[in-house]
C-alpha positions as CSV (number, residue, x, y, z in Angstrom):
1,M,43.3,51.9,-27.7
2,L,44.8,48.5,-28.3
3,H,47.2,46.7,-26.1
4,G,49.8,44.3,-27.5
5,F,50.9,40.8,-26.5
6,R,54.2,39.3,-27.6
7,R,54.9,35.7,-28.3
8,A,58.4,34.4,-27.9
9,P,60.3,34.3,-31.2
10,R,63.7,34.1,-29.5
11,E,65.3,31.9,-26.9
12,P,65.5,33.7,-23.5
13,S,66.5,30.7,-21.4
14,R,69.3,28.2,-21.4
15,P,69.5,26.3,-24.7
16,S,69.3,22.5,-24.7
17,R,69.5,19.8,-27.4
18,S,67.3,17.4,-25.4
19,A,64.6,15.5,-27.1
20,G,62.1,17.3,-24.9
21,R,63.4,20.7,-26.0
22,R,63.2,19.8,-29.7
23,A,59.6,18.5,-29.2
24,A,58.7,21.7,-27.4
25,L,60.2,23.9,-30.2
26,R,58.2,22.0,-32.8
27,Q,55.0,22.4,-30.8
28,I,55.7,26.1,-30.2
29,A,56.2,26.7,-34.0
30,R,52.9,24.9,-34.7
31,G,51.0,26.7,-32.0
32,T,52.3,30.1,-33.2
33,E,51.2,29.4,-36.7
34,L,47.7,28.3,-35.5
35,L,47.5,31.4,-33.3
36,S,48.3,33.6,-36.3
37,R,45.3,32.0,-38.1
38,G,43.0,32.6,-35.2
39,N,42.8,29.0,-34.2
40,L,42.9,29.5,-30.4
41,A,41.9,26.0,-29.4
42,G,44.6,24.5,-31.7
43,A,47.2,26.9,-30.5
44,R,46.4,26.1,-26.9
45,A,46.7,22.4,-27.5
46,S,50.1,22.9,-29.1
47,F,51.5,25.1,-26.3
48,E,50.2,22.7,-23.7
49,S,52.0,19.9,-25.5
50,A,55.2,22.1,-25.5
51,V,55.1,22.6,-21.7
52,R,54.5,18.9,-21.2
53,A,57.5,18.1,-23.4
54,D,59.8,20.5,-21.7
55,P,58.3,22.2,-18.5
56,D,61.6,24.1,-18.0
57,Y,61.3,26.0,-21.3
58,A,60.0,29.5,-20.6
59,P,58.7,30.4,-24.1
60,G,56.2,27.5,-23.9
61,W,54.7,28.9,-20.7
62,N,54.7,32.5,-22.1
63,N,52.9,31.4,-25.3
64,L,50.4,29.3,-23.4
65,G,49.7,32.4,-21.3
66,V,49.1,34.5,-24.4
67,V,46.5,32.1,-25.8
68,R,44.8,31.7,-22.4
69,E,44.5,35.5,-22.2
70,R,43.0,35.7,-25.6
71,L,40.5,33.0,-24.5
72,G,39.4,35.4,-21.7
73,E,41.2,33.4,-19.0
74,A,43.4,36.2,-17.5
75,L,44.0,34.6,-14.2
76,E,45.2,31.3,-15.7
77,A,47.3,33.4,-18.1
78,L,48.9,35.2,-15.2
79,Q,49.9,31.9,-13.7
80,H,51.6,30.9,-16.9
81,F,53.5,34.2,-17.2
82,N,54.7,33.8,-13.6
83,Q,56.0,30.4,-14.5
84,A,57.8,31.8,-17.5
85,L,59.4,34.5,-15.3
86,K,60.3,32.0,-12.6
87,L,62.3,30.1,-15.3
88,S,63.7,33.2,-17.0
89,P,63.5,36.4,-14.9
90,A,64.9,38.5,-17.7
91,F,62.2,37.4,-20.2
92,V,61.0,40.9,-21.4
93,D,58.0,39.6,-23.3
94,A,56.7,37.7,-20.3
95,W,56.9,40.8,-18.2
96,C,54.9,42.7,-20.8
97,N,52.3,39.9,-21.0
98,K,52.1,39.6,-17.3
99,G,51.4,43.4,-17.1
100,L,48.5,43.0,-19.6
101,A,47.0,40.2,-17.7
102,L,47.1,42.3,-14.6
103,L,45.4,45.2,-16.4
104,H,42.6,42.8,-17.5
105,L,42.3,41.7,-13.9
106,G,41.7,45.3,-12.8
107,R,45.2,45.8,-11.3
108,P,46.7,48.7,-13.3
109,D,49.3,49.6,-10.7
110,R,50.7,46.1,-10.7
111,G,50.5,46.1,-14.5
112,E,52.5,49.3,-14.7
113,E,55.2,47.8,-12.4
114,C,55.6,44.9,-14.9
115,F,55.9,47.3,-17.9
116,R,58.6,49.2,-16.0
117,A,60.4,46.0,-15.2
118,A,60.4,45.2,-18.9
119,L,61.9,48.6,-19.7
120,A,64.6,48.1,-17.1
121,L,65.7,45.1,-19.0
122,D,65.1,46.6,-22.5
123,P,64.5,50.4,-22.6
124,K,63.4,50.1,-26.3
125,S,60.7,47.5,-25.7
126,E,57.9,48.7,-27.9
127,I,55.3,46.6,-26.2
128,A,56.1,48.1,-22.7
129,L,56.4,51.6,-24.1
130,M,53.0,51.3,-25.9
131,N,51.2,49.9,-22.9
132,L,52.6,52.5,-20.6
133,G,51.4,55.1,-23.2
134,I,47.9,53.6,-23.1
135,L,47.9,53.9,-19.3
136,R,49.0,57.5,-19.6
137,A,46.1,58.2,-22.1
138,R,43.6,56.6,-19.8
139,G,44.8,58.9,-17.0
140,G,44.2,61.9,-19.2
141,D,47.9,62.5,-20.0
142,L,47.7,62.6,-23.7
143,D,51.0,64.4,-24.2
144,G,52.8,61.8,-22.1
145,A,51.1,59.0,-24.1
146,M,52.1,60.5,-27.4
147,K,55.7,60.8,-26.2
148,L,55.8,57.2,-25.3
149,F,54.2,56.1,-28.5
150,G,56.7,58.2,-30.5
151,T,59.6,56.8,-28.6
152,A,58.4,53.2,-29.4
153,L,58.0,54.1,-33.1
154,E,61.6,55.3,-33.4
155,D,62.7,51.6,-33.3
156,S,59.5,50.0,-34.5
157,P,58.1,52.2,-37.3
158,D,56.3,49.3,-39.0
159,Y,54.2,48.3,-35.9
160,P,50.7,49.2,-37.0
161,T,49.2,49.0,-33.5
162,L,51.6,51.8,-32.3
163,W,50.4,54.0,-35.2
164,L,46.7,53.2,-34.3
165,N,47.3,54.2,-30.6
166,L,49.2,57.4,-31.6
167,G,46.4,58.3,-33.9
168,T,43.8,57.6,-31.2
169,A,45.7,59.9,-28.9
170,F,45.6,62.7,-31.5
171,L,41.9,62.1,-32.1
172,E,41.2,62.4,-28.3
173,A,43.3,65.6,-28.4
174,K,40.9,66.9,-31.1
175,N,43.6,66.8,-33.8
176,A,41.8,64.9,-36.5
177,P,44.3,65.7,-39.3
178,R,47.2,64.2,-37.4
179,A,45.1,61.3,-36.3
180,L,44.2,60.6,-40.0
181,Q,47.9,60.6,-40.9
182,C,48.6,58.0,-38.2
183,F,45.6,55.8,-39.2
184,N,46.7,55.8,-42.8
185,V,50.2,54.7,-41.8
186,A,48.7,51.9,-39.7
187,L,46.6,50.8,-42.7
188,S,49.6,50.9,-45.0
189,R,51.4,48.5,-42.7
190,R,48.3,46.3,-42.2
191,P,45.4,46.9,-44.6
192,E,43.2,44.3,-42.9
193,F,43.1,46.2,-39.6
194,P,39.5,46.7,-38.6
195,E,40.3,48.9,-35.6
196,A,42.3,51.3,-37.8
197,W,39.4,51.5,-40.3
198,L,37.0,52.3,-37.4
199,Q,39.2,55.0,-36.0
200,K,39.9,56.5,-39.4
201,G,36.1,56.7,-40.0
202,R,35.7,58.5,-36.6
203,A,38.4,61.0,-37.6
204,L,36.8,61.6,-41.0
205,L,33.4,62.2,-39.2
206,N,35.2,64.9,-37.1
207,E,36.4,66.4,-40.4
208,G,32.8,66.4,-41.8
209,S,33.4,63.6,-44.3
210,A,30.4,61.4,-43.6
211,E,30.5,59.5,-46.9
212,D,34.2,58.6,-46.4
213,A,33.6,57.7,-42.8
214,L,30.7,55.4,-44.0
215,F,33.2,53.6,-46.3
216,C,35.6,53.1,-43.4
217,F,33.0,51.6,-41.1
218,E,31.8,49.3,-43.8
219,R,35.4,48.2,-44.5
220,A,35.9,47.4,-40.9
221,L,32.8,45.2,-40.9
222,Q,33.9,43.5,-44.1
223,I,37.0,42.4,-42.2
224,R,35.2,41.6,-38.9
225,P,31.5,41.3,-39.3
226,A,30.8,41.0,-35.6
227,F,32.7,44.2,-34.8
228,T,30.2,45.8,-32.4
229,E,31.8,49.3,-32.3
230,A,31.9,49.5,-36.1
231,Q,28.2,48.4,-36.3
232,R,27.2,51.2,-33.9
233,A,29.3,53.8,-35.8
234,L,27.8,52.7,-39.1
235,A,24.3,52.9,-37.8
236,I,24.8,56.4,-36.4
237,V,26.4,57.7,-39.6
238,R,23.6,56.2,-41.8
239,E,21.0,57.8,-39.5
240,T,22.6,61.2,-39.9
241,M,22.7,60.8,-43.7
242,T,19.0,60.0,-44.1
């Protein structure tokens, strides 16, 4: 299952018209665009410029934490999320992102505390609900996971990662037809979603459709050639077809 980070599209802290704040906003906009293109180094440089321009602006620290986490620097990311929360204790996205950093540092109990803190501030936070659902699934509570994913989808029906995770829960519960429905919705929202193509292929294999599964695994690798899980799945299905 896939966790989700959240950048800061809104202003959670006290607004300011200072030159430093304006410079920070420009750098955050630039960094967010670079991050969406996969340019992690460029995004990091922009977010670092943002926090230098205005060290009291919580979204700059949050976004810097997101890119540091994606660079595999969970401990440094955690420090940035803590700084964002020090500046803006009601910053829901920073609570969610802190929770994910803690998960990646092997501290799931502390991560769950952060997701619950986010839900106390915003009971409809799809990121918090989704990540709590993933923790439920990891603990073997698939019904509880599905319920949390479904609650999140009520307000965020266009979020493809939620559909992917709901489908994965159905697949783990041996309900391939329902899983396929979810993966198809995820792909309708985001056609270039390699994880959804991979999981759809696995569901199709469970349904005995090896050729269709082969197509899905190949499609996942067209999108992300270095996708190791898809490479393994493709090799296995090719072996079974020879």
